[in-house]
VOGU-3710 file (C-alpha; in Angstrom, 3 decimals, decimal comma):
1> mfqvgqqhnr> 40,454/-16,066/-10,836  39,483/-18,753/-8,259  36,010/-20,330/-8,698  34,782/-23,469/-6,881  32,830/-25,817/-9,441  29,255/-26,633/-8,218  27,533/-29,142/-9,434  23,595/-28,284/-10,374  20,612/-30,547/-11,013  18,387/-29,755/-13,069
11> vsqwiallev> 15,695/-28,333/-10,788  17,912/-25,985/-9,318  19,048/-24,943/-13,196  15,535/-24,318/-13,804  15,126/-22,175/-10,811  18,127/-20,235/-11,752  16,632/-19,625/-15,003  13,186/-18,645/-13,851  15,344/-16,367/-11,643  17,392/-14,412/-14,320
21> iyhatvrnvr> 13,798/-14,369/-16,459  12,303/-12,527/-13,914  15,136/-10,205/-13,240  15,039/-9,705/-17,069  11,233/-9,298/-16,908  11,153/-6,450/-14,577  14,486/-4,457/-16,565  11,831/-4,552/-19,477  8,982/-3,301/-17,897  10,883/-0,408/-16,426
31> kshanalvgi> 12,952/0,103/-20,016  9,891/2,643/-21,362  9,870/5,082/-18,490  12,208/5,520/-15,365  9,212/5,185/-13,301  7,669/1,836/-14,152  3,925/3,326/-12,744  4,509/5,782/-15,411  5,097/3,242/-18,374  2,111/1,479/-17,349
41> flnmlqslml> 0,107/4,130/-17,357  1,164/5,573/-21,002  0,410/2,437/-22,368  -2,996/2,225/-20,883  -3,372/5,969/-22,001  -2,669/4,729/-25,775  -5,078/1,581/-25,681  -7,901/4,280/-24,123  -7,301/6,577/-26,816  -7,613/3,632/-29,682
51> vlvfyvmyav> -11,230/3,238/-27,781  -12,116/6,453/-27,724  -11,002/7,336/-31,745  -13,193/3,980/-32,379  -15,982/5,150/-29,733  -16,484/8,510/-32,049  -16,362/6,647/-35,146  -19,195/4,966/-34,366  -20,855/7,353/-33,329  -20,441/9,347/-35,582
61> lglkgsmirg> -21,373/6,576/-38,514  -24,484/5,372/-36,493  -23,546/2,085/-35,624  -23,817/2,024/-32,298  -26,802/-0,152/-32,158  -26,017/-2,528/-35,064  -23,194/-3,989/-33,385  -24,041/-6,554/-29,687  -26,672/-6,361/-27,677  -24,493/-5,418/-24,293
71> dfllyimsgi> -22,641/-2,624/-23,547  -20,954/-1,024/-26,423  -17,933/0,339/-25,148  -16,811/-3,204/-23,623  -17,737/-4,665/-27,141  -15,006/-1,706/-28,489  -12,571/-2,576/-25,583  -12,797/-6,362/-26,301  -10,975/-5,985/-29,516  -8,608/-3,079/-28,705
81> flymtqiktm> -7,393/-4,481/-25,761  -6,514/-8,044/-27,765  -5,306/-6,583/-30,370  -2,728/-4,246/-28,496  -1,685/-7,089/-26,606  -0,558/-9,436/-29,424  0,733/-6,493/-31,323  2,836/-5,073/-28,474  3,983/-8,624/-27,396  5,082/-9,264/-31,356
91> gavvgsdgpa> 6,840/-5,674/-31,168  8,974/-6,595/-27,730  9,737/-10,176/-28,936  11,049/-8,274/-32,057  12,986/-5,918/-30,247  14,653/-7,799/-27,670  18,223/-8,118/-27,459  19,934/-10,949/-29,998  22,977/-13,250/-29,928  24,978/-10,133/-31,214
101> spmmqhapmn> 23,485/-7,967/-28,451  26,087/-6,505/-25,472  24,063/-8,265/-22,805  25,091/-11,575/-24,298  28,208/-11,446/-23,210  26,787/-11,810/-19,124  27,158/-15,442/-18,411  23,254/-16,284/-16,871  22,170/-14,314/-19,993  20,876/-15,911/-23,291
111> tfvaimsaal> 18,524/-15,233/-26,376  15,616/-17,169/-24,786  15,440/-15,664/-21,277  15,869/-12,040/-23,827  12,432/-13,395/-25,577  10,745/-14,362/-22,855  11,828/-11,440/-20,594  10,417/-9,400/-23,570  7,029/-11,028/-23,794  6,551/-11,411/-19,712
121> sqlytqvlsv> 7,090/-7,878/-19,832  4,291/-7,285/-22,271  1,703/-9,563/-20,942  2,527/-8,043/-17,056  1,678/-4,785/-18,760  -1,252/-5,556/-20,705  -3,169/-7,651/-18,305  -2,769/-4,786/-15,433  -3,882/-2,492/-17,720  -7,059/-4,107/-18,962
131> avviyvyhia> -7,656/-4,693/-15,338  -6,908/-1,312/-13,977  -9,319/-0,004/-17,261  -12,293/-2,181/-16,573  -12,457/-1,544/-13,228  -12,326/2,242/-13,223  -14,902/1,958/-16,048  -17,303/-0,529/-13,783  -16,750/1,504/-10,639  -16,936/4,999/-12,005
141> fnpitiyqpa> -19,140/4,895/-15,397  -20,983/1,839/-16,019  -21,372/-1,422/-14,430  -20,758/-4,299/-16,567  -20,930/-8,277/-16,043  -18,337/-10,585/-18,301  -20,560/-13,626/-19,222  -17,352/-15,946/-18,957  -14,201/-14,056/-17,401  -12,132/-17,318/-17,498
151> gafgmlllaw> -12,861/-18,030/-21,053  -12,208/-14,354/-21,803  -9,055/-14,079/-20,332  -7,920/-17,245/-21,769  -8,393/-15,237/-24,732  -5,886/-12,400/-23,880  -3,366/-14,815/-22,814  -4,080/-16,359/-26,676  -3,605/-12,771/-27,872  -0,008/-12,932/-26,098
161> fsglgvglif> 0,823/-16,127/-27,191  0,135/-15,609/-31,050  1,863/-12,156/-30,898  4,686/-14,388/-29,327  4,983/-16,452/-32,056  4,396/-14,016/-34,876  7,696/-12,098/-33,267  9,683/-14,817/-33,110  9,231/-14,757/-36,776  10,709/-11,565/-37,631
171> laikpwfpqv> 13,457/-12,051/-35,043  14,503/-15,181/-36,841  15,060/-13,558/-39,983  15,941/-9,956/-38,078  20,007/-10,624/-38,278  19,972/-11,792/-41,833  17,245/-9,155/-43,610  16,813/-5,968/-40,555  14,667/-3,827/-42,993  12,677/-6,862/-43,937
181> agvgstiyar> 12,041/-7,691/-40,546  10,986/-4,032/-39,609  8,926/-3,240/-42,646  7,447/-6,716/-42,501  6,311/-6,629/-38,622  4,821/-2,775/-39,086  2,644/-3,883/-42,188  1,619/-6,687/-39,987  0,648/-4,456/-37,029  -1,067/-2,187/-39,720
191> anmiasgkmf> -2,971/-4,627/-41,660  -4,289/-5,893/-38,181  -5,963/-2,609/-37,479  -8,364/-3,957/-40,211  -7,787/-7,953/-40,996  -8,139/-8,396/-36,852  -11,719/-7,994/-37,022  -12,064/-5,698/-34,220  -14,562/-3,213/-35,685  -17,286/-5,786/-36,839
201> lansmpyyll> -18,715/-9,298/-35,830  -18,007/-12,699/-38,036  -21,892/-13,564/-37,441  -22,972/-10,742/-38,847  -20,205/-10,452/-41,935  -20,991/-11,777/-45,404  -20,312/-15,172/-46,527  -18,028/-13,973/-49,033  -16,071/-11,775/-47,007  -15,388/-14,391/-44,682
211> pmfawnplfh> -12,199/-16,301/-46,059  -10,480/-12,548/-46,390  -9,942/-12,624/-42,209  -10,473/-15,809/-41,497  -7,219/-16,945/-42,041  -6,422/-14,511/-39,263  -5,624/-16,080/-35,674  -6,099/-12,616/-34,245  -9,600/-12,583/-36,174  -10,651/-15,663/-34,391
221> iidqargfvf> -9,014/-14,576/-30,948  -11,154/-11,310/-30,527  -14,660/-13,210/-31,959  -14,453/-15,614/-29,463  -13,559/-13,673/-26,852  -16,733/-11,822/-27,310  -18,687/-15,165/-27,260  -17,505/-15,272/-23,706  -17,792/-11,583/-22,652  -21,311/-11,330/-24,241
231> inynphysnw> -24,196/-13,988/-23,346  -26,043/-12,944/-26,160  -23,426/-13,512/-29,072  -22,236/-16,851/-29,971  -19,513/-17,272/-32,450  -20,511/-19,645/-35,574  -17,470/-18,670/-37,946  -14,472/-18,836/-35,572  -12,921/-21,048/-33,111  -9,823/-20,930/-30,723
241> lypllvslgl> -8,273/-24,336/-31,599  -6,717/-22,776/-34,772  -5,254/-19,612/-33,486  -3,243/-21,593/-30,965  -2,329/-24,281/-33,587  -1,145/-21,690/-35,636  0,873/-19,934/-32,872  2,529/-23,093/-31,819  4,185/-24,061/-35,046  5,033/-20,348/-35,528
251> mmigfmgeaf> 6,770/-20,705/-32,198  8,123/-23,985/-33,255  9,539/-22,402/-36,774  10,720/-19,313/-35,096  12,815/-20,722/-32,385  14,456/-23,405/-35,283  15,212/-20,292/-37,053  16,751/-18,023/-34,445  18,724/-21,295/-33,098  20,519/-21,442/-36,626
261> trkhvslswg> 20,748/-18,012/-36,144  22,584/-18,217/-33,260  25,153/-20,231/-34,513  25,971/-18,119/-37,205  26,061/-14,843/-34,951  28,183/-12,233/-36,033  29,303/-8,720/-34,616  29,021/-7,274/-37,375  25,476/-7,639/-37,511  24,834/-4,940/-34,987
271> arr> 26,334/-2,087/-36,676  23,501/-2,886/-40,086  20,358/-2,189/-37,861
//
């Protein structure tokens, strides 16, 4: 009943916003499992299962020696981890709390906090998973050397950023067409199993096949990442600027669409999901 009005400058407002994002991020990290460590372990296990499947597939087909000079398992992980980072981030953003969510009834909470906390929780989980898996592999199995670690980590951040941009597009149309958003995000994730290029190198592809993959930002990110990971690989048919510009464009469109949706929010939307 009795409240004291307080004047807040921009710095204090930004600090308060970052604090809310931090607590919401922690909540999202713990959402997948009651124990946060178990949730992170399950994420690592999922990535390891994909790595094992592709390793066995290449071994059975006899393609291990035709890929790249260097650690073959590191070659597989460089594609799987970036793919998982983008797809997991996209899924988390699409599944974040919308304007009609009961969480929006709390004063400090808003859709921007929900979006950023969902994306940051996946960034934390994926970075930790990659660091632990690579460290264990380096210590217990085979010592590895990453040619340019800073560049490789930058591509991991770019994969996360592109997943955020794609997720925002589906999130913006989700309240209007929930089935389309759900099916579209699923198709995008399944298509990127091949279209991301994590199973082959751009330099070794026939020239007539390149246009079928060059549209995909994740294809460029993975190919550039392998140039930073392996000293013997120099990517000629990809660049990191294209996915950065595409991701920025998708984010601008996604935030504008989300703002338009927020102005036309209706509580009845929750019953259609």
